[in-house]
C-alpha positions as CSV (number, residue, x, y, z in Angstrom):
1,M,-0.1,0.1,-0.4
2,T,1.2,3.5,-1.0
3,W,1.0,6.5,1.0
4,E,1.2,8.9,-1.7
5,F,-1.7,10.7,-1.0
6,L,-0.1,12.1,2.1
7,N,2.2,14.3,0.2
8,P,3.3,17.3,2.3
9,Q,0.3,19.7,0.7
10,A,-2.5,17.0,1.5
11,F,-0.7,16.4,4.7
12,W,-0.8,20.1,5.9
13,G,-4.3,20.5,4.6
14,L,-5.7,17.9,6.6
15,V,-3.9,19.0,9.9
16,G,-5.3,22.5,9.0
17,V,-8.4,20.8,8.9
18,V,-8.3,19.3,12.2
19,V,-6.7,21.9,14.0
20,G,-9.5,24.2,13.1
21,S,-12.2,21.6,13.9
22,I,-10.5,21.5,17.3
23,L,-10.2,25.1,17.5
24,T,-13.9,25.6,16.7
25,T,-15.4,23.0,19.1
26,A,-12.9,24.7,21.9
27,K,-14.4,28.0,21.2
28,D,-18.0,26.9,21.3
29,V,-17.2,24.9,24.7
30,F,-15.7,28.0,26.1
31,L,-18.6,30.3,24.8
32,D,-21.2,28.0,26.3
33,R,-19.7,27.5,29.8
34,T,-19.5,31.5,29.9
35,K,-23.1,31.8,28.9
36,Q,-24.1,29.3,31.5
37,K,-22.1,30.7,34.0
38,R,-23.7,34.5,33.4
39,D,-27.2,32.7,33.2
40,R,-26.4,31.2,36.6
41,Q,-25.2,34.5,38.2
42,Y,-28.1,36.3,36.9
43,A,-30.7,33.7,38.1
44,A,-29.1,33.9,41.5
45,V,-29.3,37.6,41.9
46,R,-32.6,37.6,40.5
47,L,-33.7,35.0,43.3
48,V,-31.8,36.1,46.0
49,V,-33.5,39.1,46.0
50,I,-37.0,38.1,45.8
51,L,-36.2,35.6,48.7
52,E,-34.6,37.9,51.1
53,L,-37.5,40.5,50.5
54,Y,-39.7,37.5,51.2
55,A,-37.8,37.0,54.5
56,E,-38.0,40.6,55.5
57,A,-41.7,40.3,54.8
58,C,-42.0,37.0,57.0
59,H,-40.0,38.9,60.0
60,D,-42.6,41.6,60.1
61,T,-45.2,39.0,60.4
62,A,-43.6,36.6,62.7
63,S,-43.2,39.9,65.0
64,D,-46.8,40.8,64.9
65,G,-48.6,39.7,68.1
66,G,-51.7,41.2,66.9
67,E,-53.7,43.8,68.8
68,M,-57.0,43.9,70.5
69,V,-59.8,45.5,68.4
70,S,-63.4,46.0,69.0
71,N,-65.6,43.7,66.4
72,D,-68.7,45.1,65.2
73,A,-70.8,43.3,67.8
74,G,-68.8,45.4,70.5
75,W,-66.5,42.5,71.8
76,E,-63.0,43.2,71.8
77,E,-60.6,40.3,69.7
78,R,-57.2,40.0,68.9
79,E,-56.6,40.8,65.4
80,T,-53.4,40.8,63.0
81,M,-51.8,44.2,62.3
82,V,-49.1,43.0,59.6
83,S,-50.8,40.9,56.6
84,K,-49.1,37.9,55.6
85,P,-46.1,37.9,53.3
86,V,-46.5,37.7,49.5
87,L,-43.7,35.9,47.7
88,D,-43.0,37.7,44.3
89,S,-43.5,35.4,41.1
90,F,-39.9,33.8,40.0
91,P,-39.0,35.9,37.0
92,D,-39.4,34.2,33.7
93,D,-36.4,35.5,32.0
94,I,-33.7,33.3,34.3
95,E,-32.3,30.1,32.8
96,W,-33.4,27.4,35.7
97,K,-31.2,24.8,34.0
98,A,-28.1,26.8,34.9
99,L,-28.8,26.2,38.5
100,K,-28.1,23.1,40.3
101,S,-31.2,20.6,40.1
102,D,-31.5,20.1,43.7
103,L,-31.4,23.6,44.6
104,T,-33.6,24.7,41.7
105,Y,-35.9,21.9,43.3
106,R,-36.3,23.6,46.5
107,V,-36.4,27.1,45.2
108,L,-39.4,26.2,43.1
109,R,-41.1,24.1,45.6
110,F,-41.0,27.1,48.1
111,P,-44.5,28.4,47.1
112,V,-45.5,25.0,47.9
113,L,-43.9,24.7,51.5
114,I,-45.6,28.4,51.8
115,A,-49.4,27.1,50.9
116,E,-48.8,24.2,53.3
117,N,-47.7,26.7,56.3
118,E,-50.2,29.1,55.3
119,R,-52.9,26.1,55.6
120,A,-51.3,25.2,58.9
121,I,-51.7,28.8,60.2
122,S,-55.7,28.9,59.0
123,Y,-56.6,25.3,60.6
124,A,-54.9,26.7,64.0
125,F,-57.1,29.9,63.7
126,D,-60.1,28.1,62.6
127,E,-60.0,24.9,64.6
128,I,-57.7,25.5,67.7
129,A,-57.7,28.9,68.7
130,G,-60.5,30.8,70.3
131,P,-61.7,34.4,70.8
132,P,-60.9,36.6,72.5
133,D,-57.0,36.2,72.3
134,Y,-56.6,33.2,69.7
135,D,-53.4,32.6,71.3
136,E,-52.6,29.2,69.6
137,G,-53.3,30.8,66.2
138,F,-51.1,33.9,66.9
139,D,-48.3,31.4,68.0
140,E,-48.4,29.2,65.1
141,R,-48.4,32.1,62.5
142,Q,-45.7,33.4,64.3
143,K,-43.6,30.1,64.6
144,R,-44.6,29.2,61.1
145,Y,-43.5,32.9,59.3
146,A,-40.2,32.5,61.3
147,Q,-39.6,29.1,59.8
148,L,-40.5,30.3,56.4
149,G,-38.3,33.6,56.7
150,L,-35.4,31.2,57.6
151,E,-35.8,28.9,54.9
152,A,-35.8,31.8,52.5
153,L,-32.7,33.2,54.0
154,K,-31.3,29.5,53.7
155,L,-31.9,29.2,50.2
156,A,-30.9,32.4,49.4
157,K,-27.4,31.9,51.2
158,E,-27.1,28.7,48.9
159,L,-27.7,30.3,45.8
160,R,-25.2,33.2,46.6
161,A,-22.8,30.5,47.2
162,E,-23.3,28.8,44.1
163,V,-22.0,31.4,42.3
164,N,-19.7,33.2,44.8
165,L,-21.8,36.4,45.5
166,P,-20.6,38.2,48.5
167,E,-22.1,36.9,52.0
168,Q,-25.4,39.0,53.2
169,A,-23.9,42.0,55.1
170,A,-25.5,41.2,58.5
171,D,-27.3,38.2,59.7
172,G,-29.5,39.9,62.1
173,L,-32.6,39.0,60.6
174,S,-32.1,35.4,60.7
175,R,-31.0,35.4,64.4
176,E,-34.4,37.7,65.2
177,L,-36.5,35.0,63.2
178,Q,-34.6,32.3,64.8
179,S,-35.3,33.8,68.3
180,I,-39.0,34.3,67.5
181,K,-39.4,30.5,66.4
182,N,-37.4,29.5,69.4
183,R,-39.5,31.5,71.8
184,I,-42.8,30.1,70.7
185,E,-41.8,26.5,70.3
186,Q,-40.6,26.9,74.4
187,N,-44.1,28.3,75.1
């Protein structure tokens, strides 16, 4: 068998095609990884802000001990002074697949966790607590929103860590939510 087809011109032409193919593939891989990193960072930033705002609102609700207010019948009953927190909708413009699947699952499941906790709060007010103080209902409300706030902060912290965002400036909110939760659980 002869190797005449591998004359110097053909050989270098073949080398050029192989090198060009390798460089094109390397460029595509590099650009894809760069885009995925940007998508992951953007998603994390957007989600961290939403979760931290929700945690702040949870703190306000968990701190609400209610106030005695006269109802239409002239009786005094304790009512909430702070409305329940509302989680902003997650943005449609983020690339969820850029985040780790277990973290994505926990973030996307967070609204379900909120609904489960709100159902437990409603049950406590409707079936367990009674007028005029509704102590059990308020305790459940404070504890559950403290837990939800802590979970939101935990998810935000994990998102920050995934993309190397700076740590939260102060963890006072986390300490306060934990303190509320502990106080209710001890009673």
